[in-house]
Residue frames as a rotation matrix with the C-alpha (Angstrom) as fourth column:
MET 1
0.648 0.297 -0.702 -25.05
0.092 0.884 0.459 -11.64
0.756 -0.362 0.545 -3.51
LYS 2
0.217 -0.555 0.803 -23.62
-0.959 -0.277 0.067 -11.95
0.185 -0.785 -0.592 0.00
LEU 3
0.182 -0.262 -0.948 -21.60
0.015 0.964 -0.264 -14.99
0.983 0.034 0.180 1.05
ILE 4
0.334 0.000 0.943 -21.98
-0.922 -0.208 0.326 -15.81
0.196 -0.978 -0.070 4.74
VAL 5
0.128 -0.425 -0.896 -19.63
-0.128 0.889 -0.440 -18.58
0.984 0.171 0.059 5.88
GLY 6
0.742 0.053 0.668 -19.68
-0.671 0.057 0.740 -20.25
0.001 -0.997 0.078 9.27
LEU 7
-0.201 -0.878 -0.434 -16.45
-0.700 0.439 -0.563 -21.99
0.685 0.190 -0.703 10.19
GLY 8
0.394 0.275 0.877 -16.45
-0.824 0.529 0.205 -25.39
-0.407 -0.803 0.435 11.87
ASN 9
-0.800 -0.600 -0.010 -15.67
-0.567 0.749 0.343 -29.05
-0.198 0.280 -0.939 11.41
PRO 10
-0.038 0.821 -0.569 -17.99
-0.809 0.309 0.500 -31.55
0.586 0.480 0.653 9.66
GLY 11
-0.413 -0.053 -0.909 -19.40
0.087 0.991 -0.097 -34.63
0.906 -0.120 -0.405 11.33
ALA 12
0.606 0.782 -0.149 -21.41
0.142 0.078 0.987 -35.58
0.783 -0.619 -0.064 14.39
ARG 13
0.137 -0.654 -0.744 -18.30
0.952 0.294 -0.083 -35.71
0.273 -0.697 0.662 16.58
TYR 14
-0.823 -0.567 -0.042 -17.89
0.565 -0.807 -0.175 -31.91
0.065 -0.167 0.984 16.31
HIS 15
-0.157 0.870 0.468 -21.55
0.718 -0.224 0.658 -30.92
0.678 0.440 -0.589 16.04
LYS 16
0.813 0.576 0.081 -22.01
0.336 -0.579 0.743 -29.12
0.475 -0.577 -0.664 19.38
THR 17
0.101 -0.860 -0.500 -18.41
0.988 0.029 0.150 -28.08
-0.115 -0.509 0.853 20.06
ARG 18
0.342 -0.064 -0.937 -17.13
0.268 -0.950 0.163 -24.56
-0.901 -0.307 -0.308 20.65
HIS 19
-0.688 -0.717 -0.111 -15.17
0.060 -0.209 0.976 -24.67
-0.723 0.665 0.186 17.38
ASN 20
-0.691 0.481 0.540 -18.46
0.712 0.325 0.623 -25.12
0.124 0.815 -0.567 15.48
VAL 21
-0.199 0.649 -0.734 -20.21
0.496 -0.579 -0.646 -21.99
-0.845 -0.494 -0.206 16.69
GLY 22
-0.696 -0.077 -0.713 -19.84
-0.508 -0.649 0.566 -20.56
-0.506 0.757 0.413 13.17
PHE 23
-0.889 0.422 -0.179 -21.83
0.174 0.671 0.721 -23.50
0.424 0.610 -0.670 11.78
MET 24
-0.433 0.751 -0.498 -24.45
0.856 0.170 -0.487 -22.92
-0.281 -0.638 -0.717 14.49
ALA 25
-0.364 0.255 -0.896 -24.87
-0.020 -0.964 -0.266 -19.25
-0.931 -0.078 0.356 13.54
VAL 26
-0.831 0.032 -0.556 -25.19
-0.554 -0.143 0.820 -20.02
-0.053 0.989 0.136 9.81
ASP 27
-0.762 0.610 -0.216 -27.75
0.545 0.785 0.295 -22.76
0.349 0.107 -0.931 10.51
ALA 28
-0.344 0.638 -0.689 -29.71
0.693 -0.323 -0.645 -20.32
-0.634 -0.699 -0.331 12.68
ILE 29
-0.501 0.163 -0.850 -29.83
-0.437 -0.896 0.086 -17.54
-0.747 0.414 0.520 10.06
GLY 30
-0.921 0.180 -0.346 -30.88
-0.239 0.442 0.865 -20.10
0.309 0.879 -0.363 7.45
ARG 31
-0.583 0.737 -0.343 -33.71
0.810 0.560 -0.172 -21.38
0.065 -0.378 -0.923 9.69
ASP 32
-0.359 0.425 -0.831 -34.81
0.327 -0.776 -0.539 -17.82
-0.874 -0.466 0.140 10.46
LEU 33
-0.484 0.092 -0.870 -34.98
-0.682 -0.662 0.310 -16.99
-0.548 0.744 0.383 6.74
GLY 34
0.463 0.855 0.234 -36.67
-0.576 0.491 -0.654 -20.26
-0.674 0.168 0.719 5.80
PHE 35
0.717 -0.224 -0.660 -33.97
-0.492 0.508 -0.707 -22.20
0.494 0.832 0.254 4.00
GLN 36
0.907 -0.358 0.220 -31.68
0.095 0.684 0.723 -25.07
-0.409 -0.635 0.655 4.97
VAL 37
0.285 -0.904 -0.317 -27.89
-0.958 -0.276 -0.074 -25.15
-0.021 0.325 -0.945 4.71
ASP 38
0.192 -0.056 0.980 -27.72
-0.392 0.911 0.129 -28.76
-0.900 -0.409 0.153 3.63
GLN 39
0.994 0.098 -0.044 -26.87
-0.075 0.342 -0.937 -29.03
-0.077 0.934 0.348 -0.09
LYS 40
0.292 -0.944 0.156 -23.40
0.246 0.232 0.941 -30.57
-0.924 -0.236 0.300 -0.54
LYS 41
0.848 -0.089 0.522 -21.71
0.501 -0.187 -0.845 -28.58
0.173 0.978 -0.114 -3.32
GLY 42
0.468 -0.681 0.563 -18.29
0.039 -0.620 -0.783 -27.11
0.883 0.389 -0.264 -3.93
LEU 43
-0.488 -0.781 -0.390 -16.54
0.348 0.236 -0.907 -28.29
0.801 -0.578 0.156 -0.73
ALA 44
-0.942 0.198 0.270 -19.36
-0.335 -0.534 -0.777 -27.01
-0.009 -0.822 0.569 1.49
LEU 45
-0.323 0.946 -0.024 -22.90
0.935 0.316 -0.161 -27.47
-0.145 -0.074 -0.987 2.66
ILE 46
-0.998 -0.044 0.051 -24.77
0.055 -0.970 0.236 -24.54
0.039 0.238 0.970 1.22
GLY 47
-0.061 0.997 -0.036 -28.17
0.902 0.039 -0.430 -22.91
-0.427 -0.059 -0.902 1.28
GLN 48
-0.931 -0.211 0.299 -29.46
0.338 -0.810 0.479 -20.07
0.141 0.547 0.825 -0.86
GLY 49
0.088 0.990 -0.111 -32.30
0.996 -0.089 0.004 -17.65
-0.005 -0.111 -0.994 -0.46
PHE 50
-0.228 -0.065 0.971 -33.27
0.328 -0.945 0.014 -14.05
0.917 0.321 0.237 -0.05
TYR 51
-0.238 0.213 -0.948 -33.41
0.908 -0.297 -0.295 -11.69
-0.344 -0.931 -0.123 2.88
GLN 52
0.265 0.486 -0.833 -35.61
-0.053 -0.855 -0.516 -8.84
-0.963 0.181 -0.201 1.78
ASN 53
0.942 0.123 -0.312 -34.13
-0.305 -0.070 -0.950 -8.03
-0.139 0.990 -0.029 -1.65
GLN 54
0.083 -0.996 -0.025 -30.63
-0.992 -0.085 0.092 -9.34
-0.094 0.017 -0.995 -0.87
LYS 55
0.751 0.090 -0.654 -29.61
-0.288 0.936 -0.202 -12.73
0.594 0.340 0.729 -2.27
LEU 56
0.273 -0.627 0.730 -27.67
-0.925 0.040 0.379 -14.81
-0.266 -0.778 -0.569 0.27
LEU 57
0.411 -0.276 -0.869 -25.43
-0.194 0.905 -0.379 -17.81
0.891 0.324 0.318 -0.07
LEU 58
0.547 -0.196 0.814 -24.84
-0.826 0.031 0.563 -19.50
-0.136 -0.980 -0.144 3.28
ALA 59
0.412 -0.491 -0.768 -21.97
-0.308 0.718 -0.624 -21.96
0.857 0.494 0.144 3.53
LYS 60
0.685 -0.321 0.654 -20.47
-0.584 0.295 0.756 -24.41
-0.436 -0.900 0.015 6.00
PRO 61
0.059 -0.738 -0.672 -17.13
-0.914 0.230 -0.334 -25.64
0.401 0.634 -0.661 4.60
GLN 62
0.945 0.276 0.175 -16.73
-0.319 0.896 0.308 -29.42
-0.072 -0.347 0.935 4.80
THR 63
0.493 -0.849 -0.189 -12.94
-0.069 0.179 -0.981 -29.26
0.868 0.496 0.030 4.48
TYR 64
0.370 -0.283 -0.885 -12.35
0.925 0.199 0.323 -29.13
0.084 -0.938 0.335 8.24
MET 65
0.836 0.094 -0.541 -11.39
0.306 -0.898 0.316 -25.90
-0.456 -0.430 -0.779 9.93
ASN 66
0.092 -0.947 -0.307 -7.75
0.089 -0.299 0.950 -25.79
-0.992 -0.114 0.057 8.84
LEU 67
-0.795 -0.320 0.515 -8.62
0.516 0.090 0.852 -25.89
-0.319 0.943 0.094 5.11
SER 68
0.084 0.948 -0.308 -11.63
0.587 -0.297 -0.753 -23.54
-0.805 -0.117 -0.582 5.16
GLY 69
-0.214 -0.238 -0.947 -10.13
-0.401 -0.863 0.307 -21.20
-0.891 0.446 0.090 2.58
ASN 70
-0.958 -0.182 0.220 -10.56
0.099 0.512 0.853 -23.77
-0.268 0.839 -0.473 -0.21
ALA 71
-0.251 0.948 0.193 -14.36
0.956 0.274 -0.104 -23.76
-0.152 0.159 -0.976 0.01
ILE 72
0.304 0.353 -0.885 -14.52
0.344 -0.907 -0.244 -19.98
-0.888 -0.230 -0.398 0.42
ARG 73
-0.576 -0.583 -0.573 -12.33
-0.364 -0.444 0.818 -19.35
-0.732 0.680 0.044 -2.62
TYR 74
-0.834 0.306 0.460 -14.45
0.535 0.655 0.534 -21.80
-0.137 0.691 -0.710 -4.65
TRP 75
0.108 0.993 -0.039 -17.72
0.958 -0.115 -0.262 -19.96
-0.265 -0.009 -0.964 -3.89
LEU 76
0.132 -0.134 -0.982 -16.26
0.021 -0.990 0.138 -16.47
-0.991 -0.039 -0.128 -4.28
GLN 77
-0.793 -0.525 -0.308 -14.98
-0.304 -0.097 0.948 -17.42
-0.527 0.846 -0.083 -7.74
LYS 78
-0.729 0.550 0.409 -18.00
0.677 0.670 0.305 -19.48
-0.106 0.498 -0.860 -8.83
GLU 79
0.301 0.947 -0.109 -20.52
0.937 -0.315 -0.153 -16.77
-0.179 -0.056 -0.982 -7.95
LYS 80
-0.267 -0.522 0.810 -18.17
0.655 -0.715 -0.245 -13.83
0.707 0.465 0.532 -8.68
ILE 81
0.791 0.531 -0.304 -18.75
0.551 -0.402 0.731 -12.42
0.266 -0.746 -0.611 -5.20
PRO 82
0.184 -0.748 0.638 -16.57
-0.134 -0.662 -0.737 -9.43
0.974 0.050 -0.222 -4.25
LEU 83
-0.542 -0.527 -0.655 -14.64
0.533 0.388 -0.752 -9.66
0.650 -0.757 0.070 -0.97
GLU 84
-0.897 0.206 0.391 -16.70
-0.398 -0.762 -0.511 -6.84
0.193 -0.614 0.765 0.57
ASN 85
0.117 0.989 -0.088 -19.73
-0.868 0.145 0.475 -9.16
0.483 0.021 0.875 0.35
LEU 86
0.004 -0.225 -0.974 -18.04
0.191 0.957 -0.220 -11.94
0.982 -0.185 0.047 2.34
LEU 87
0.197 0.033 0.980 -18.65
-0.917 -0.348 0.196 -12.46
0.348 -0.937 -0.038 6.06
ILE 88
-0.287 -0.377 -0.881 -16.91
0.035 0.915 -0.402 -15.21
0.957 -0.146 -0.250 8.05
VAL 89
0.603 0.457 0.654 -18.42
-0.683 -0.127 0.719 -16.30
0.412 -0.881 0.235 11.39
VAL 90
0.025 -0.789 -0.614 -15.69
0.036 0.615 -0.788 -17.74
0.999 -0.002 0.044 13.60
ASP 91
0.830 0.145 -0.538 -15.04
0.509 0.198 0.838 -18.81
0.228 -0.970 0.091 17.19
ASP 92
0.198 -0.772 0.604 -12.58
-0.138 -0.632 -0.763 -16.68
0.970 0.068 -0.232 19.17
LEU 93
0.197 -0.253 -0.947 -10.65
0.845 0.535 0.033 -17.68
0.498 -0.806 0.319 22.30
ALA 94
-0.774 -0.628 0.086 -9.59
0.518 -0.704 -0.486 -14.09
0.365 -0.332 0.870 23.01
LEU 95
-0.478 0.696 0.536 -13.18
-0.577 -0.709 0.405 -12.98
0.662 -0.116 0.741 23.69
SER 96
-0.810 0.263 0.524 -15.20
-0.392 0.422 -0.817 -14.02
-0.436 -0.867 -0.239 26.72
PHE 97
-0.752 0.525 0.398 -18.05
0.618 0.772 0.150 -16.41
-0.228 0.359 -0.905 26.05
GLY 98
0.171 0.977 0.129 -20.85
0.927 -0.115 -0.357 -14.84
-0.334 0.181 -0.925 24.02
THR 99
0.054 -0.220 -0.974 -19.03
-0.060 -0.974 0.217 -11.61
-0.997 0.047 -0.065 23.18
LEU 100
0.443 0.162 0.882 -19.57
0.837 0.278 -0.472 -10.74
-0.321 0.947 -0.012 19.52
ARG 101
0.046 -0.507 -0.861 -17.23
-0.100 -0.860 0.501 -8.47
-0.994 0.063 -0.090 17.55
LEU 102
0.779 0.207 0.591 -17.56
0.569 0.163 -0.806 -7.58
-0.263 0.965 0.009 13.89
LYS 103
-0.006 -0.837 -0.547 -14.43
-0.031 -0.546 0.837 -6.46
-1.000 0.022 -0.022 12.05
PRO 104
0.809 0.348 -0.473 -14.03
-0.428 -0.203 -0.881 -5.39
-0.402 0.915 -0.015 8.42
LYS 105
0.545 -0.720 -0.430 -10.54
-0.215 0.375 -0.901 -6.93
0.810 0.584 0.050 8.16
GLY 106
0.512 -0.445 0.735 -7.67
-0.852 -0.157 0.499 -8.14
-0.107 -0.882 -0.459 10.32
GLY 107
-0.504 -0.814 -0.289 -5.18
-0.801 0.565 -0.198 -10.85
0.324 0.132 -0.937 11.09
ASP 108
-0.017 0.473 -0.881 -5.86
-0.148 0.870 0.470 -14.43
0.989 0.139 0.055 12.02
ALA 109
0.175 0.040 0.984 -5.07
-0.940 -0.290 0.179 -13.99
0.293 -0.956 -0.013 15.76
GLY 110
-0.696 -0.582 0.420 -3.68
-0.681 0.720 -0.132 -17.53
-0.225 -0.378 -0.898 15.78
HIS 111
0.232 0.853 0.467 -6.87
-0.444 0.520 -0.730 -19.09
-0.866 -0.038 0.499 14.40
ASN 112
-0.618 -0.590 0.520 -6.00
0.101 0.596 0.796 -21.83
-0.780 0.545 -0.309 11.91
GLY 113
0.128 0.748 0.651 -9.19
0.886 0.209 -0.415 -21.41
-0.446 0.629 -0.636 9.89
LEU 114
0.888 0.175 -0.426 -8.64
0.046 -0.955 -0.294 -17.67
-0.458 0.241 -0.855 9.43
ASN 115
-0.051 -0.984 -0.169 -4.98
-0.406 -0.135 0.904 -18.31
-0.913 0.115 -0.392 8.66
HIS 116
-0.509 -0.113 0.854 -5.90
0.573 0.696 0.433 -20.68
-0.643 0.709 -0.289 5.84
ILE 117
0.597 0.765 0.242 -8.47
0.729 -0.392 -0.561 -18.22
-0.334 0.511 -0.792 4.46
GLU 118
0.674 -0.410 -0.615 -5.89
-0.321 -0.912 0.255 -15.42
-0.665 0.026 -0.746 4.47
THR 119
-0.403 -0.884 0.236 -3.29
-0.204 0.338 0.919 -17.64
-0.892 0.322 -0.317 2.80
THR 120
-0.307 0.364 0.879 -5.75
0.783 0.622 0.016 -18.95
-0.541 0.694 -0.476 0.20
LEU 121
0.712 0.668 0.214 -7.31
0.681 -0.584 -0.441 -15.58
-0.170 0.460 -0.871 -0.67
GLY 122
-0.203 -0.901 0.383 -4.03
0.903 -0.323 -0.283 -13.67
0.379 0.288 0.879 -0.34
THR 123
-0.421 0.120 0.899 -5.64
-0.133 -0.989 0.070 -10.96
0.897 -0.090 0.432 1.79
GLN 124
-0.807 0.225 -0.546 -6.98
0.584 0.168 -0.794 -10.03
-0.086 -0.960 -0.267 5.22
GLN 125
-0.899 0.404 -0.172 -9.54
-0.421 -0.903 0.081 -7.70
-0.123 0.145 0.982 3.63
TYR 126
-0.372 0.851 -0.371 -12.74
0.080 0.428 0.900 -9.57
0.925 0.305 -0.227 4.46
SER 127
-0.052 0.462 0.885 -15.28
-0.870 -0.456 0.187 -9.13
0.490 -0.761 0.426 7.24
ARG 128
-0.513 -0.070 -0.856 -15.42
0.247 0.942 -0.225 -11.51
0.822 -0.327 -0.466 10.15
LEU 129
0.407 0.655 0.637 -17.84
-0.650 -0.282 0.706 -11.89
0.642 -0.701 0.311 13.03
ARG 130
-0.632 -0.715 -0.298 -15.84
-0.198 0.522 -0.830 -13.13
0.749 -0.466 -0.472 15.99
PHE 131
0.557 0.830 0.020 -17.92
-0.352 0.214 0.911 -15.17
0.752 -0.515 0.411 18.48
GLY 132
-0.260 -0.728 0.634 -16.26
-0.879 -0.093 -0.467 -15.37
0.400 -0.679 -0.616 21.88
ILE 133
0.504 0.358 -0.786 -15.88
-0.047 0.920 0.389 -18.84
0.862 -0.159 0.481 23.36
GLY 134
0.843 -0.225 0.489 -13.63
-0.534 -0.230 0.814 -17.80
-0.070 -0.947 -0.314 26.27
SER 135
0.111 -0.886 -0.450 -10.38
-0.484 0.347 -0.803 -19.38
0.868 0.307 -0.390 27.30
GLY 136
0.452 0.186 0.872 -11.25
-0.891 0.142 0.431 -21.53
-0.044 -0.972 0.230 30.29
PHE 137
0.909 -0.215 -0.356 -8.54
0.122 0.956 -0.267 -24.13
0.398 0.199 0.896 29.82
ALA 138
0.672 -0.740 -0.017 -5.26
0.020 -0.004 1.000 -25.02
-0.740 -0.672 0.012 31.49
GLN 139
0.063 -0.758 -0.649 -1.93
-0.878 -0.352 0.325 -24.57
-0.475 0.549 -0.688 29.71
GLY 140
-0.891 -0.448 -0.076 -1.72
-0.411 0.724 0.554 -27.06
-0.193 0.525 -0.829 26.85
GLY 141
-0.572 0.735 0.364 -5.47
0.445 0.650 -0.616 -27.67
-0.689 -0.190 -0.699 26.88
GLN 142
-0.508 0.363 -0.781 -6.52
-0.585 -0.811 0.004 -25.40
-0.632 0.459 0.624 24.01
LEU 143
-0.799 0.168 -0.578 -7.30
-0.458 0.454 0.764 -28.17
0.390 0.875 -0.286 21.50
GLY 144
-0.740 0.528 -0.416 -9.48
0.637 0.748 -0.184 -30.10
0.214 -0.402 -0.890 23.94
TYR 145
-0.541 0.521 -0.660 -11.24
0.248 -0.651 -0.717 -26.89
-0.804 -0.552 0.223 24.92
VAL 146
-0.525 0.347 -0.778 -12.16
-0.751 -0.620 0.230 -25.71
-0.402 0.704 0.585 21.40
LEU 147
-0.612 0.286 -0.737 -13.20
-0.412 0.680 0.606 -29.23
0.675 0.675 -0.298 20.38
GLY 148
-0.902 0.282 -0.328 -15.13
0.431 0.535 -0.726 -29.68
-0.029 -0.796 -0.604 23.62
ALA 149
-0.041 0.985 0.167 -18.77
0.817 -0.064 0.574 -29.07
0.576 0.160 -0.802 24.46
PHE 150
-0.258 0.094 0.962 -20.09
-0.313 -0.950 0.009 -25.87
0.914 -0.298 0.274 25.96
THR 151
-0.996 -0.031 -0.088 -20.65
0.077 0.256 -0.964 -25.85
0.052 -0.966 -0.252 29.72
GLU 152
-0.300 0.944 -0.134 -24.19
0.954 0.298 -0.036 -26.13
0.006 -0.138 -0.990 31.05
ASP 153
0.063 0.279 -0.958 -24.25
0.418 -0.879 -0.228 -22.39
-0.906 -0.386 -0.172 31.80
GLU 154
-0.743 -0.390 -0.544 -22.96
-0.316 -0.511 0.799 -21.56
-0.590 0.766 0.256 28.29
GLU 155
-0.836 0.489 0.249 -25.59
0.531 0.606 0.592 -23.86
0.139 0.627 -0.767 26.76
LYS 156
0.038 0.887 -0.460 -28.30
0.891 -0.238 -0.386 -21.80
-0.452 -0.395 -0.800 28.50
GLN 157
0.089 -0.085 -0.992 -26.89
-0.030 -0.996 0.083 -18.54
-0.996 0.022 -0.091 27.13
LEU 158
-0.735 -0.573 0.362 -26.06
0.288 0.219 0.932 -19.84
-0.614 0.790 0.004 23.65
PRO 159
-0.075 0.746 0.662 -29.50
0.993 0.116 -0.019 -19.39
-0.091 0.656 -0.749 21.99
GLU 160
0.780 0.379 -0.498 -29.62
0.402 -0.913 -0.066 -15.69
-0.480 -0.148 -0.865 22.90
ARG 161
-0.010 -0.877 -0.480 -26.05
-0.218 -0.467 0.857 -15.09
-0.976 0.114 -0.187 21.70
ILE 162
-0.668 -0.127 0.733 -26.71
0.606 0.478 0.636 -16.99
-0.431 0.869 -0.243 18.43
GLU 163
0.395 0.888 0.236 -29.82
0.901 -0.324 -0.288 -14.84
-0.179 0.326 -0.928 17.94
LEU 164
0.603 -0.264 -0.752 -27.72
-0.061 -0.956 0.287 -11.70
-0.795 -0.127 -0.593 18.36
ALA 165
-0.541 -0.827 0.153 -25.24
0.043 0.154 0.987 -13.10
-0.840 0.541 -0.048 15.81
THR 166
-0.311 0.491 0.814 -28.10
0.935 0.314 0.168 -13.55
-0.173 0.813 -0.556 13.32
ASP 167
0.754 0.542 -0.371 -29.17
0.500 -0.840 -0.212 -9.93
-0.426 -0.025 -0.904 13.91
ILE 168
0.095 -0.823 -0.559 -25.62
-0.260 -0.563 0.785 -8.81
-0.961 0.070 -0.267 13.12
ILE 169
-0.678 -0.327 0.659 -25.58
0.458 0.513 0.726 -10.94
-0.575 0.794 -0.198 9.97
ARG 170
0.258 0.862 0.436 -28.88
0.946 -0.135 -0.293 -9.44
-0.194 0.488 -0.851 8.81
THR 171
0.765 -0.002 -0.645 -27.60
0.069 -0.994 0.084 -5.91
-0.641 -0.109 -0.760 9.35
PHE 172
-0.354 -0.935 -0.036 -24.36
-0.086 -0.006 0.996 -6.74
-0.931 0.355 -0.078 7.52
CYS 173
-0.472 0.195 0.859 -26.38
0.791 0.525 0.315 -8.02
-0.390 0.828 -0.402 4.56
LEU 174
0.456 0.801 0.387 -28.63
0.889 -0.433 -0.150 -4.98
0.047 0.413 -0.910 4.26
ALA 175
0.998 0.021 -0.060 -26.55
0.032 -0.983 0.183 -2.06
-0.056 -0.185 -0.981 5.58
GLY 176
0.461 -0.887 -0.027 -22.93
-0.094 -0.018 -0.995 -3.20
0.882 0.462 -0.091 5.37
VAL 177
0.058 -0.564 -0.823 -20.13
0.778 0.542 -0.317 -3.89
0.626 -0.622 0.470 7.81
ASN 178
-0.825 -0.451 0.342 -19.70
0.175 -0.777 -0.604 -0.33
0.538 -0.439 0.720 9.15
GLU 179
-0.143 0.859 0.492 -23.37
-0.728 -0.428 0.536 0.11
0.671 -0.282 0.686 10.07
ALA 180
0.622 0.356 -0.698 -23.47
0.095 0.850 0.518 -3.36
0.778 -0.388 0.495 11.65
MET 181
-0.338 -0.812 -0.475 -20.34
0.720 0.102 -0.687 -2.56
0.606 -0.574 0.550 13.69
ASN 182
-0.764 0.072 0.641 -21.85
-0.288 -0.928 -0.238 0.75
0.578 -0.366 0.729 14.87
GLN 183
0.197 0.965 0.173 -25.04
-0.692 0.011 0.722 -0.96
0.695 -0.262 0.670 15.98
TYR 184
0.863 0.361 -0.353 -23.68
-0.142 0.845 0.516 -4.10
0.485 -0.396 0.780 17.61
ASN 185
0.073 -0.932 -0.356 -20.03
0.199 0.363 -0.910 -4.01
0.977 -0.005 0.212 18.63
ASN 186
-0.720 -0.345 0.602 -20.75
-0.476 -0.386 -0.790 -2.71
0.505 -0.855 0.114 22.12
LYS 187
0.332 0.914 0.235 -23.61
-0.868 0.198 0.456 -5.11
0.370 -0.355 0.858 22.94
């Protein structure tokens, strides 16, 4: 089983914000594969299904971004999923809007959600798909930026970038992180 987790914040207030791009990607892969990520269980909204012969568990933690590790640890332990089968989809200020980078491990780069996951799991050894949201904010404006809506131009580009993220997720599920990185990290 693969555990694909999109990071974000629950509630209508955050629904279309930059910080919720992980939720958007997980919802998109669920729709593409024909199952919803809407069952409230174990600190997350989850959906389960198959992609070809690979069983998937899709999750959107409902603990708010800064406590994401709690839901991830719960599902890893409950389903006995090894860390190499975990993929976190997360927003990233350090990448320009729409840039997608898959990494097999790494630090939190100042991201509170990744920091909590690392602290909770006690390791940085899990894959993450970083979705660039850019850094178009003035000094001191980071919080408002990540919790703000995409620009009109970004909204137009978002469906295509989310689709690419779902392609990366599919490849991760069937071929692993290294093959997915080789195919997509320069696109």
